[in-house]
N, C-alpha and C positions, 0 to 999 in steps of 0.2 A: 395559831396566834402569831408566832414569830414570822411566818410568811406574810401575813397581812400587815404586820408592822413594817416589814421590809418594803412591801409595795407602797405603803403610805409614805415611807421615807423617800422612796424614789419617784413618787408622784404617778405611779401606774394606776389606772382606773380599770375596773372590770365591768362587764355587762352582767347584771344580776339576773337570776331566774325570773322570768316574767317581763323582762325588758326587751325593747326592740331598738336597734340602732338606726338612726336617720342621719342625714347630712344636713346641717343647718349652719349657715354662715361660713361654709367651706370647711367645717369641722365635724367629726363624728360626735353624735350626742345620743345617749341612751335615754329613752323615755319609758316609763312603766306602763305596760299593758295590764298587768295585774300585780299588785304588791302583797306582801305578807299581811299587812294591816287590813286590806280590803278582802283578802281571802278569808281571814278570820271573821270579819263582819258578815260576809256572805254565808259562811257556815253557821253563824248565829241567827240567820234568817233576815238579814238586812236586804231590802229590795234591790234586785239587780240593776234596775234603771237608776236608782239613786246612787249606787256604788259607781256606776258608769260615769255619772255626772261629776262625782267627787274626783274620780281618776282623771277626768278631762281637766279639772282645775290643776291637779298636780302636774299633768303633762304640759299644760299651757304655762305654768310657772317655770318649768325647766326650759322651755323654748324661749320664754321672755327673758331669761337670764342671759341668753346668747343674742337674741334679737328682740328688743323691747316692743317693736311695732307689729309683731306677728299677730295674726288673727285666728279665731277659732276655725274658720274655713281652711286655713293652711294646716292646722292640726288635723282636721277631719280628712284632708287629702291623704294623710298617712294612716290614720287609725280607723276611720269610719265613713267611707264614701257614701253610704246610704243617707247620712245626715245632710250631706251636700245636696242630694237629690230632693229630700224633703224640704229643705230651706228654699231651694230655687223654684220648686213647683208652684209655690204660692206667689212668687214674685213675678211670674210671667216670663221668667228666663228659661233657657234651656236646662233640662234636668241633668245633662251630662256635665261632669266637671270640666273646667277649662283645660286642665292637663291631667287626663286620667293616668293612674298608676298602672304601668304596663308590666304585668308579672313576667312576661316573656323576656324582657330586657334585664331583669334582675339576675345576677349571678347566683347560682346555687352551688355552694362549695360544701360538700359533706364534711363534717368534722367528726373525727373519731378520737376517743381517748388515746393518748400517746405518751411518749416519754417527756418528762418535764425536768429540765436541768435546774436544780435548786442549789444555791450556794451552800457550801458546807457550814458557813457561819449561821445560816438560817435553820438547817435541819438538825444540826448537832444538839442544840438545846432541847429540841422536841424529842429526839431519840433518847437523850440522857434522861429526860423526864419519864418516858415510857419504861425505860430500864429500871430506874430507881423507884418509881411510884407503883408500877404494875408488874414488876419482875419479868418483863418480856426479855427475850434474848436480843442482843444488839442487831443481828441480821433480820430478825422478825420485825423489830421496831422500825428499822430502815425501810423494809418492804411496806409496812403499814403507812408510813409517812409518804413514800413515793406513790402508792396507790391513791391515797387521799388527795395528793397534789394533782395527779392525773385526772381524777374525777372532777376536782375543782376547776382545773383548766378547761375541761370539756364543758362543764355546766356554766361556767362564768368566764368566757374568753376575755382577754384584754381588749379594751375598747379600740385600740389602734393597731391590732394585729390583722394580718391578711385573713379574710373570711369573716371578719366582724364588721364589714362595711354596711351601707344602707340596706335595710331589709333583714339583717341578721336578727334572729330572736334567740335569746338564751334558753337552753333547754330547761324544762320544768321537771325532767326526770332523767335518770341515767339510762343509756341504751340497753 
């Protein structure tokens, strides 16, 4: 919690599991490909096609916050090119997108859990809480906090860090 409050105070944003980073309006923007809400709905038996449409509305809302004139076609260019094909087939247009997304030009930067430098002011209260509330040894508490921070850094990279550029998708599981 202390780490998240520190990030909120400094204005850092993270890519959450199930989100993909795109560049819109010259800035990185994370859009949800699958959110916890819709994961739960799908597990309860909600139709996949209906969940997909609801997610499209959430994605479009995020895009329109940056660029109000954006269209559903622009969203589909990133998330679902088969929808572009289906829409254009009936209109007598070419079934190929105007600018197909070229997977070969996307940088693939493997990310691995690594060391995360946390300010002492952020981790000290967490370590103290583990020591007092759960009787862990201080060294063990520090190791637990550092491991949790490394996993979080891997699963939810900062939106503006190298490797979190367009096409980055936050991991849904630890390696």
